Each structure stands twice: as structure tokens, then as C-alpha cells.
C-alpha positions as CSV (number, residue, x, y, z in Angstrom):
1,X,95.9,103.8,166.4
2,X,96.0,102.1,163.3
3,X,93.1,99.6,162.9
4,X,95.0,97.0,160.8
5,X,98.2,96.9,158.4
6,X,98.2,96.0,154.6
7,X,100.2,93.1,154.0
8,X,99.9,89.8,151.8
9,X,98.8,92.0,149.4
10,X,100.3,91.9,145.8
11,X,101.5,94.2,143.9
12,X,100.5,95.1,140.4
13,X,101.9,93.8,137.5
14,X,103.5,96.8,136.0
15,X,106.7,97.7,134.6
16,X,107.8,94.6,132.7
17,X,108.5,93.2,129.4
18,X,105.7,91.7,127.6
19,X,108.3,90.5,124.3
20,X,111.0,89.5,126.2
21,X,109.3,87.5,129.5
22,X,107.0,85.4,126.8
23,X,109.5,82.6,126.2
24,X,106.5,80.8,123.9
25,X,106.8,84.1,121.9
26,X,110.2,84.3,121.8
27,X,110.8,80.8,121.4
28,X,108.8,80.3,118.2
29,X,110.2,83.6,116.5
30,X,113.7,82.5,116.8
31,X,112.7,79.7,114.6
32,X,110.2,81.1,112.4
33,X,112.1,84.2,111.6
34,X,115.8,83.2,113.0
35,X,117.2,86.2,110.9
36,X,114.8,89.1,112.3
37,X,115.2,91.3,115.3
38,X,111.6,92.0,115.5
39,X,112.9,95.4,117.0
40,X,109.7,97.0,116.9
41,X,108.0,94.3,118.7
42,X,110.8,94.5,121.5
43,X,110.0,98.4,122.0
44,X,106.1,97.6,121.9
45,X,106.9,94.9,124.6
46,X,108.4,97.7,126.8
47,X,105.7,100.1,126.4
48,X,102.8,97.8,127.1
49,X,104.1,96.8,130.4
50,X,104.5,100.5,131.8
51,X,102.3,101.8,134.3
52,X,101.2,104.7,132.5
53,X,99.7,102.5,129.4
54,X,98.1,100.0,131.6
55,X,96.0,102.6,133.1
56,X,95.1,104.0,129.7
57,X,93.6,100.8,129.1
58,X,91.5,100.7,132.0
59,X,90.3,104.2,131.3
60,X,89.3,103.4,128.0
61,X,87.0,101.0,129.7
62,X,86.0,103.0,132.3
63,X,84.5,106.0,130.4
64,X,83.0,104.3,127.5
65,X,81.8,106.1,124.1
66,X,78.9,108.4,123.8
67,X,77.2,109.1,121.2
68,X,76.3,112.7,119.8
69,X,73.9,112.6,117.4
70,X,73.3,116.5,117.2
71,X,74.5,119.3,117.7
72,X,72.8,122.1,120.1
73,X,71.5,123.9,117.2
74,X,69.9,120.7,116.4
75,X,72.0,119.8,113.0
76,X,72.6,115.9,112.7
77,X,76.3,115.2,113.0
78,X,76.0,111.6,114.0
79,X,79.3,111.5,115.9
80,X,81.1,109.4,118.7
81,X,83.1,111.2,121.5
82,X,85.8,108.8,122.9
83,X,87.8,109.7,126.3
84,X,91.3,110.3,125.7
85,X,93.0,107.5,126.6
86,X,91.3,105.5,123.4
87,X,93.2,108.0,121.1
88,X,96.4,107.3,122.6
89,X,96.0,103.8,122.2
90,X,95.0,104.4,118.8
91,X,97.7,106.4,118.0
92,X,100.2,103.7,119.2
93,X,98.7,101.0,117.3
94,X,98.8,103.3,113.9
95,X,101.9,104.5,114.3
96,X,103.7,101.0,115.2
97,X,101.8,99.5,112.1
98,X,99.3,97.4,113.8
99,X,96.4,98.3,111.2
100,X,97.4,97.9,107.8
101,X,101.0,99.1,107.3
102,X,102.1,95.4,107.0
103,X,101.0,95.5,103.4
104,X,103.4,98.3,102.6
105,X,106.2,97.1,104.5
106,X,109.2,95.8,102.2
107,X,110.9,94.1,105.1
108,X,110.7,90.1,105.5
109,X,107.7,88.6,107.5
110,X,105.6,91.8,107.3
111,X,102.4,89.9,108.5
112,X,104.2,88.0,111.2
113,X,105.8,91.3,112.1
114,X,102.2,92.9,112.5
115,X,100.5,90.1,114.5
116,X,103.5,90.2,116.9
117,X,102.7,93.4,117.6
118,X,99.0,93.0,117.6
119,X,99.1,90.1,120.2
120,X,101.2,92.7,122.8
121,X,99.2,95.5,122.5
122,X,95.9,93.7,122.6
123,X,97.2,92.8,126.0
124,X,97.1,96.6,127.1
125,X,93.2,96.9,125.9
126,X,91.5,94.8,123.5
127,X,88.3,96.9,122.4
128,X,90.4,99.6,120.2
129,X,91.9,96.9,118.0
130,X,88.6,96.3,116.5
131,X,89.3,99.5,114.0
132,X,93.0,98.7,113.9
133,X,91.8,95.0,112.9
134,X,89.2,96.3,110.2
135,X,91.6,98.7,108.5
136,X,94.6,95.6,108.4
137,X,91.9,93.7,106.6
138,X,90.6,96.3,104.0
139,X,93.4,96.1,101.7
140,X,92.7,92.2,100.1
141,X,88.8,93.6,99.8
142,X,89.6,96.8,98.3
143,X,92.0,95.3,96.2
144,X,89.2,93.7,94.2
145,X,88.8,97.3,92.5
146,X,92.1,98.6,91.6
147,X,90.9,102.0,91.3
148,X,89.7,102.6,94.3
149,X,92.7,100.7,95.9
150,X,94.9,103.2,94.2
151,X,92.9,105.8,95.7
152,X,92.6,105.0,99.4
153,X,95.4,102.1,100.2
154,X,98.2,105.0,100.7
155,X,95.4,106.4,103.3
156,X,94.8,103.0,104.9
157,X,98.3,101.9,105.2
158,X,100.1,105.1,106.7
159,X,101.7,105.1,110.0
160,X,99.5,108.3,111.2
161,X,96.4,108.4,113.4
162,X,94.0,111.2,112.1
163,X,90.8,110.5,114.0
164,X,89.3,113.9,112.5
165,X,86.0,113.4,110.0
166,X,87.4,115.2,107.0
167,X,87.3,115.0,103.5
168,X,89.7,112.7,102.0
169,X,91.7,115.2,99.9
170,X,92.3,116.7,103.6
171,X,93.0,113.3,105.3
172,X,96.4,112.0,106.2
173,X,95.3,108.6,106.6
174,X,92.1,106.7,107.0
175,X,90.9,104.0,109.3
176,X,87.9,101.2,107.9
177,X,85.3,99.6,109.5
178,X,82.8,96.9,108.5
179,X,78.9,96.9,108.2
180,X,77.3,93.7,107.4
181,X,74.7,92.0,109.9
182,X,71.2,93.4,109.9
183,X,68.4,92.2,112.0
184,X,66.6,89.8,110.0
185,X,69.7,87.6,109.0
186,X,72.8,87.8,111.2
187,X,75.4,85.5,110.1
188,X,72.9,84.9,106.8
189,X,74.2,87.6,105.1
190,X,72.1,86.5,101.8
191,X,69.3,87.6,103.6
192,X,70.2,91.0,103.6
193,X,67.8,93.5,102.8
194,X,69.4,96.8,102.4
195,X,69.3,97.9,98.5
196,X,72.1,99.7,96.4
197,X,70.6,101.5,93.2
198,X,73.1,102.5,90.5
199,X,73.3,106.3,90.3
200,X,74.3,105.4,86.4
201,X,76.5,102.8,85.6
202,X,76.3,99.7,87.2
203,X,79.4,97.3,88.2
204,X,82.6,97.6,90.0
205,X,84.0,100.9,90.6
206,X,80.5,102.6,89.8
207,X,78.4,105.2,92.4
208,X,75.3,103.6,94.1
209,X,72.7,105.0,96.5
210,X,72.4,102.5,99.7
211,X,69.0,102.6,101.4
212,X,68.4,99.8,104.5
213,X,69.9,99.3,108.1
214,X,72.7,97.6,109.8
215,X,72.3,96.0,113.2
216,X,75.8,95.8,114.2
217,X,78.5,98.4,112.7
218,X,81.5,98.4,114.8
219,X,83.8,101.7,115.2
220,X,81.4,104.0,113.3
221,X,83.8,106.9,113.7
222,X,86.2,105.3,110.8
223,X,86.5,107.1,107.8
224,X,85.1,104.3,105.6
225,X,83.2,101.0,105.6
226,X,82.7,97.9,103.6
227,X,79.1,97.2,103.3
228,X,77.4,94.3,101.7
229,X,74.0,95.3,100.1
230,X,71.5,94.0,97.3
231,X,72.0,95.5,94.0
232,X,70.2,94.3,91.0
233,X,72.4,91.9,90.1
234,X,72.7,90.5,93.8
235,X,74.3,90.8,96.9
236,X,77.4,93.1,96.4
237,X,80.3,94.7,98.2
238,X,80.4,98.6,98.7
239,X,82.6,101.0,100.0
240,X,81.1,103.7,102.2
241,X,82.5,106.9,103.0
242,X,81.7,109.2,106.3
243,X,82.8,112.3,104.2
244,X,82.1,113.0,100.5
245,X,84.7,114.6,98.2
246,X,82.9,117.8,98.1
247,X,83.0,117.6,101.9
248,X,79.5,117.2,102.9
249,X,78.5,114.3,105.3
250,X,77.2,110.7,103.6
251,X,73.6,109.8,105.1
252,X,75.3,107.4,107.6
253,X,72.8,107.6,110.7
254,X,73.6,106.5,113.8
255,X,70.5,105.5,115.5
256,X,72.1,104.2,119.0
257,X,75.3,102.6,120.2
258,X,75.0,99.0,121.7
259,X,75.1,98.3,125.2
260,X,77.5,95.6,125.3
261,X,78.8,92.5,127.4
262,X,82.5,93.2,127.1
263,X,84.4,95.2,124.3
264,X,83.4,98.5,126.1
265,X,86.0,100.7,124.9
266,X,84.6,100.5,121.2
267,X,81.9,101.3,119.8
268,X,79.3,99.3,118.1
269,X,76.3,100.9,116.9
270,X,72.9,100.4,114.8
271,X,72.8,102.6,111.5
272,X,70.8,103.8,109.1
273,X,71.2,104.5,105.1
274,X,68.9,106.7,103.6
275,X,70.2,107.9,100.1
276,X,74.1,106.9,101.4
277,X,76.5,107.2,98.4
278,X,78.7,103.9,98.0
279,X,81.2,102.6,95.4
280,X,81.1,99.0,94.3
281,X,83.8,96.9,95.0
282,X,83.8,93.9,92.5
283,X,81.3,92.8,90.4
284,X,77.7,93.1,91.3
285,X,76.5,89.5,92.9
286,X,79.8,88.8,94.3
287,X,79.9,90.4,97.5
288,X,80.5,87.5,100.0
289,X,83.5,86.3,97.3
290,X,84.7,89.9,97.8
291,X,84.5,90.2,101.2
292,X,85.7,86.5,102.4
293,X,89.3,88.0,102.6
294,X,88.8,90.4,104.7
295,X,87.1,88.2,107.2
296,X,89.7,85.7,107.0
297,X,92.1,88.5,108.0
298,X,89.9,89.9,111.1
299,X,89.5,85.9,111.7
300,X,93.2,85.9,112.3
301,X,93.0,88.6,114.4
302,X,90.6,87.1,116.5
303,X,92.5,83.8,117.2
304,X,95.5,86.5,117.6
305,X,93.6,88.4,120.1
306,X,91.9,85.7,122.4
307,X,95.7,84.2,122.6
308,X,96.7,87.7,124.0
309,X,93.9,87.4,126.3
310,X,95.0,84.4,127.8
311,X,98.7,85.3,128.1
312,X,97.8,88.3,129.9
313,X,95.2,86.4,132.2
314,X,98.0,84.0,133.0
315,X,100.5,86.4,133.8
316,X,98.3,88.0,136.2
317,X,97.4,84.6,137.6
318,X,101.1,83.7,138.0
319,X,102.2,87.0,139.1
320,X,99.4,86.8,142.1
321,X,100.4,83.0,143.0
322,X,104.1,83.8,143.2
323,X,103.5,87.1,145.6
324,X,100.8,86.0,147.8
325,X,100.7,83.7,150.8
326,X,98.1,81.0,151.9
327,X,98.4,78.6,154.9
328,X,102.5,79.2,155.3
329,X,103.4,78.9,151.7
330,X,103.3,81.2,148.6
331,X,100.4,80.1,146.5
332,X,102.5,78.5,143.8
333,X,104.4,76.5,146.2
334,X,101.1,74.6,146.6
335,X,100.8,71.4,144.5
336,X,96.8,72.3,143.6
337,X,97.6,75.9,142.6
338,X,100.8,75.0,140.6
339,X,98.7,72.0,138.5
340,X,96.0,74.8,137.9
341,X,98.6,77.5,136.8
342,X,100.5,74.7,134.5
343,X,97.6,73.5,133.2
344,X,97.0,77.1,132.2
345,X,100.3,77.9,130.9
346,X,100.2,74.6,128.2
347,X,96.7,75.9,127.0
348,X,98.2,79.3,126.5
349,X,101.4,78.1,125.2
350,X,99.5,76.3,122.4
351,X,97.2,78.7,121.6
352,X,99.8,81.4,121.0
353,X,101.7,79.1,118.8
354,X,98.8,78.3,116.7
355,X,98.2,81.8,116.3
356,X,101.7,82.9,115.2
357,X,101.7,80.0,112.7
358,X,98.7,81.3,110.9
359,X,100.1,84.7,111.3
360,X,103.3,83.3,109.3
361,X,101.3,81.5,106.6
362,X,99.9,85.2,105.4
363,X,103.5,85.9,104.8
364,X,104.0,82.9,102.6
365,X,104.6,83.9,98.2
366,X,101.5,84.2,96.7
367,X,102.3,80.6,94.4
368,X,102.8,78.7,97.7
369,X,99.7,76.2,97.3
370,X,100.4,74.5,100.8
371,X,100.3,77.8,102.7
372,X,97.5,79.2,100.8
373,X,95.0,76.3,101.3
374,X,96.5,75.8,104.7
375,X,95.6,79.4,105.7
376,X,92.2,79.3,104.3
377,X,90.9,75.9,106.2
378,X,93.6,76.7,109.3
379,X,92.3,80.6,110.1
380,X,88.8,79.1,110.5
381,X,90.4,76.0,112.9
382,X,92.4,78.6,115.2
383,X,89.5,81.2,115.4
384,X,87.0,78.6,116.5
385,X,89.2,76.2,118.7
386,X,91.4,79.4,120.4
387,X,88.4,81.6,120.9
388,X,86.4,78.9,122.8
389,X,89.5,77.9,125.0
390,X,89.9,81.2,125.9
391,X,86.5,81.7,127.8
392,X,87.0,79.0,130.3
393,X,90.8,80.0,130.5
394,X,90.4,83.2,131.6
395,X,87.5,82.2,134.0
396,X,90.0,79.7,135.8
397,X,92.9,82.1,135.9
398,X,90.2,84.8,137.7
399,X,89.8,82.2,140.7
400,X,93.7,81.9,141.1
401,X,93.4,85.8,142.0
402,X,90.2,84.8,144.7
403,X,88.1,87.5,145.5
404,X,90.6,90.0,144.4
405,X,90.0,88.8,140.7
406,X,86.1,89.6,141.2
407,X,86.8,93.1,141.7
408,X,87.4,96.0,139.1
409,X,90.4,97.2,140.5
410,X,92.1,94.2,139.2
411,X,92.5,93.8,135.0
412,X,90.4,90.2,135.4
413,X,86.7,91.4,135.1
414,X,87.8,93.2,131.8
415,X,89.6,90.5,130.4
416,X,86.4,88.2,131.2
417,X,84.1,90.1,129.6
418,X,86.4,90.9,126.7
419,X,86.9,87.4,125.7
420,X,83.7,85.9,124.4
421,X,83.4,88.8,121.5
422,X,86.3,87.0,119.5
423,X,84.0,83.8,119.9
424,X,81.0,86.0,118.0
425,X,82.7,88.3,115.9
426,X,83.5,87.0,112.3
427,X,81.2,84.1,112.5
428,X,80.2,82.1,115.7
429,X,81.4,78.6,116.4
430,X,78.8,76.8,114.1
431,X,79.3,78.9,111.5
432,X,83.2,78.7,111.2
433,X,82.9,75.0,111.7
434,X,80.7,74.9,108.3
435,X,83.3,77.1,106.6
436,X,85.8,74.7,107.7
437,X,83.8,71.9,106.3
438,X,83.1,74.0,102.9
439,X,86.9,74.3,102.8
440,X,87.3,70.4,103.2
441,X,84.9,69.7,100.3
442,X,85.8,72.1,97.8
443,X,89.7,71.9,98.1
444,X,90.8,68.3,98.8
445,X,94.0,69.8,99.2
446,X,93.6,70.8,102.5
447,X,93.3,67.3,104.0
448,X,97.0,66.7,102.7
449,X,98.2,70.8,103.8
450,X,97.0,69.6,107.3
451,X,98.4,65.9,107.3
452,X,102.0,67.5,106.5
453,X,101.3,69.9,109.7
454,X,100.8,66.7,111.6
455,X,104.1,65.1,110.6
456,X,106.1,66.1,114.0
457,X,103.5,63.5,115.7
458,X,104.0,60.7,113.4
459,X,106.1,58.7,115.9
460,X,103.2,59.7,119.0
461,X,101.5,56.8,120.2
462,X,99.5,59.4,122.4
463,X,98.0,60.8,119.6
464,X,97.2,57.6,117.3
465,X,93.8,57.2,118.3
466,X,92.8,61.0,117.3
467,X,94.6,60.9,114.4
468,X,92.5,57.7,113.4
469,X,89.1,59.7,114.3
470,X,90.1,62.1,112.7
471,X,90.7,59.9,109.2
472,X,87.4,58.5,109.8
473,X,85.8,61.5,109.9
474,X,87.6,62.9,107.1
475,X,86.6,60.0,104.7
476,X,83.1,59.8,105.7
477,X,80.3,61.5,103.1
478,X,80.5,65.1,103.5
479,X,76.5,65.2,103.9
480,X,77.0,63.1,107.2
481,X,79.6,65.2,109.0
482,X,77.7,68.2,109.8
483,X,76.1,67.0,112.8
484,X,79.6,66.3,114.1
485,X,81.6,68.8,112.7
486,X,82.4,70.5,116.1
487,X,84.4,67.2,117.4
488,X,86.2,66.7,114.0
489,X,87.0,71.1,114.2
490,X,88.3,70.1,117.7
491,X,90.5,67.1,116.9
492,X,91.9,68.9,113.9
493,X,92.8,71.7,116.4
494,X,94.2,69.8,119.2
495,X,96.4,67.8,116.7
496,X,97.7,70.8,115.0
497,X,98.5,72.3,118.2
498,X,99.9,69.0,119.2
499,X,102.4,69.3,116.4
500,X,103.5,72.7,117.2
501,X,104.5,72.2,120.5
502,X,106.4,69.2,119.5
503,X,108.1,71.4,117.2
504,X,108.6,74.7,118.9
505,X,108.5,74.2,122.7
506,X,110.9,72.5,125.2
507,X,110.3,68.6,125.3
508,X,108.9,68.7,128.8
509,X,106.4,70.7,127.4
510,X,105.6,69.1,124.5
511,X,105.4,66.0,126.7
512,X,102.8,67.9,129.3
513,X,100.6,69.0,126.5
514,X,100.3,65.7,124.7
515,X,100.0,63.8,127.6
516,X,96.9,65.9,129.0
517,X,95.4,66.6,125.6
518,X,95.5,63.0,124.3
519,X,95.5,61.2,127.6
520,X,93.3,60.6,130.2
521,X,91.6,63.8,130.2
522,X,89.7,66.1,132.2
523,X,87.1,68.8,131.4
524,X,88.4,71.5,134.2
525,X,91.9,72.8,134.2
526,X,94.6,71.6,137.0
527,X,93.1,68.1,136.9
528,X,96.3,66.7,135.4
529,X,98.9,64.0,136.2
530,X,101.5,64.6,139.2
531,X,104.2,63.2,137.0
532,X,103.9,66.3,134.7
533,X,106.7,69.0,136.0
534,X,104.3,71.7,137.1
535,X,106.9,74.2,138.6
536,X,109.0,74.0,135.0
537,X,106.1,74.8,133.3
538,X,105.1,77.4,135.6
539,X,108.5,79.1,135.6
540,X,108.4,79.1,131.9
541,X,105.1,80.8,131.8
542,X,105.9,83.7,134.3
543,X,106.3,87.4,133.7
544,X,109.3,88.7,135.0
545,X,108.7,91.9,137.0
């Protein structure tokens, strides 16, 4: 005799189209790029919802990478080995151009196309997009040294996945990593102690020898790395290949892999340089300036990745609530649950709009000064705010599933472990906020660029106090702002998101966002006014299975 029957359990969210069912995404794309089909993203959205790819995302996390420092004969190889699911995910990401292919894409809106794909595919598994992001960011950095760019760029932009460590001449493509952080400095890279000694002539494009350590090196099986080290002329950016032109292995000693809170599919290593061959990218002493463009790109991906995690957590929560019965009704039919889900949906929509607006700015012509300064300050604003909001957002979404959201069989624990990393990577909150303050000080045009973005709010009575507060902050002496810079960045982000939802979202969604973020605000999700149209907002955000 059966002891029980299984009923009132929710089927897995699979077999759905992540692109077509994301109305926030499709709405803004119709307005940002009305003549563009986004055929690649449509195909990727269908692939990302298939059960077999969702399972690969699980496997890549269930079986994390392992360090194999030596062969059985004691030869040092310093290799990291991954589960086959990792390679499957990486192959899709590179073949679909989510890495650096946008830099060689002749079609309109190449960076926006790439960003949409990155946002969709990150929802399957977020760890493997770390090397994908770093490879995308490599191009603006390597272009500081034209002869190195001419050699490497065709490999970096190639839509081929070639994970084998081999000499450059034998490779069909190349992935790029970064190794900036050291034990004693953290975000203060000017405190780095790794030394770079010229092998002959000094300066950009010339060969050096590195000695030192790096406390964090993400994706250590990449083909080439950007590294900061102290040259005779000061902190300098270097290109470090894993395999040298003669086929020998560069001195790239992986001492251990980090045991991390999340991001488990992606290897992060501590490495040592001991007579390591490197080539200078840019002039000596210009390392921070050289690497700045790379970091700005990876910060954009942090914002996109956090928006993706929020969207996936929201989709899981609404799917669960739409199938699970409680006290005689579906969970989604309970006003208290509908309130929470609607609030989460508003947050996710605003995050997606801001991330995609930043991606759209990356496609602006080189001479577009407004886009240039807005991108510089806006990327920091988006990275700071979206990544911070994502942590609480995913935590609340777990509660919508109850105990089922707390067990590993669901996707939710993985999303929750993953989401803090984007706040930490590429400068944590204070670093981003101080960078924003630096741009405001050095480029007064950035203030006017932000004001232009707020134009859709000019008649919104509910945001007047926030606008007035921002203006007071911006008119203060720069030295008086550092202690309250987080408050300023929060208001800048919220105002920008409000302007975007007013411009790109349905009127009731925009009204609800502005009312809940600038009216009587609560510190918790699901405490919004009962006059907000919960059901319509939740229905708009629902994944259709």
C-alpha cells in the first residue's frame, strides 16, 4: 500500500522561452532598436529554457573545477580541470558571440546584441560567464598596444571554443583573464608589489620578466591574462600568455583554488609569477589608465549578470506561486503574496532597463560626448545599485518557494550564493561610489548628462524631493561628499530607473515603481500600497511555460 501520494508540488520551470516571455526585455528592445530582429537572442532564449541546458548549469556547479598542479611523474603543469558541462556552456557562449565577438560584429547594435545574449545565458549558469566577460573586456585594453592587438584580437573575437593550452600559432581562438589583486592591497592596486623587469628595451610592446603573486586570478585556464605590476616607471599593465611562442609553459604557478561562497563552477586561483614572461600594454606608469576601459566593461557585465539573476529568481518565484495551492487558493491569488511578487517584479524590471540602457550606450559613436560621459558615470551607478539590490531581491524570492526554495534540488540556493559576487567583483560598493564621485569632480558634463536622462520625470511631483536632494549634493563641495556618497548614488540610480520605466514600461508599471520608490517607502519587499495593480504587474512578469 502506498504511504502517500505526491500532489500540490510544482513542476520544474523548463521548456520555456526566456526571450519571448521577458516582456521587459522585448519592450525596451522594440524601442531601442526597432529595426533589429535580435534573431540570435531569440534562439538563445529558447535554448536557455530547455531542460538539458538547465541541467548542465546544475552539473557545472555540482562538480566544481579541480586543480592538477603536477603530472603523475611530478612534472608541474598547473592545470584546472572542469566538468564537461562547463565546456558545453562555454562552447555555446563563445559560438553565440557572448564574449568579444561584438567588437568584430558589423551589424547595428553589436554591444546591445551581445548584452541581451549575456543576460539570457547568465540565467542558465552564471559562473562560466566570468571568462566570457573578461574576454569581452580585453579588446579595449589591448588596443592600447596596436601591435599586440593586431596579433591577438582576431583570436579573441573568434566565435570558436578552443580550451586546449597550446602555442598561439596552433590556437583557433583565445580566452582572456585578469590578475590584478594582491594580498596586501585588495582594491588598492597601487600597493601591488609584483615587479616587472625589462628584458631589453622598456615601454609598451616590449618584453618583461615578472616576479610576485596574485591573490585572486579568475579563470586560470584562459590563454592570456592582463596583469598589473610595478615596472621601473611605475604601475604598468602587462599581457601574460599561459603558453609561450616556442611552445613551453610560462611560469604561471597555481598555488591553490579559492573555496568560495558561490560562483563555484568558475575557478578562482592564487598564482605566483617567478621569471614569468610578459609584454607591456601601454607605457610604464599608465597601468591603471590602461586597465580602466577593461574594468568598465566588466562592471557593465556585473550589472547585466545581477539583472539576469533577479529575472531568473523572479521567474522561479512566480512559477511556483502560480502552481502551488495554499489555504484553498493558488499562492499567487493571495494578496500578501501578490504584493511581494509585484514588488520583486518592479525591481527586476527597473534593473533590466538600466542594465540594457548602459549596454546601448556602448554602441554610441565615438564622437558622442553625451554617451561617453554618461557611460563612464552610469556604469558605476548601475553596477553599484543593481548588484546591491539583487542580494535582497533573490533572498526574498526564495521565501516565495518556502522550504522548497531552500533545498539544492531547486535552483534558488545556487542563485542566492551567486548573487553577492557581482557586488564584490570589479570594485565593491565603496570603490564604485568613490569612482562615481571622481567622475563628477573631473567631468562636470556628467551631471548634465544625468539630468538629460531624467527628462521623462520633469512633471513627476513624487520625485521632486529626490531631485532637489540630488541637486543639493551635486552643488556641495566635493570634499564634503565622500561620507554621504552612497546616499547620492542611491538617489541617482533610483531617479534614472524611474525615468527609464516611465519611458519604456507600461504606464501602470511606471506609476507603481515611482509610487513605491519615492512615496512612502518600506525597507522590505511586499509592503506596497494596496492600490497598486498587483495582478497585472505579476502577470506581465510571469514566465509562460
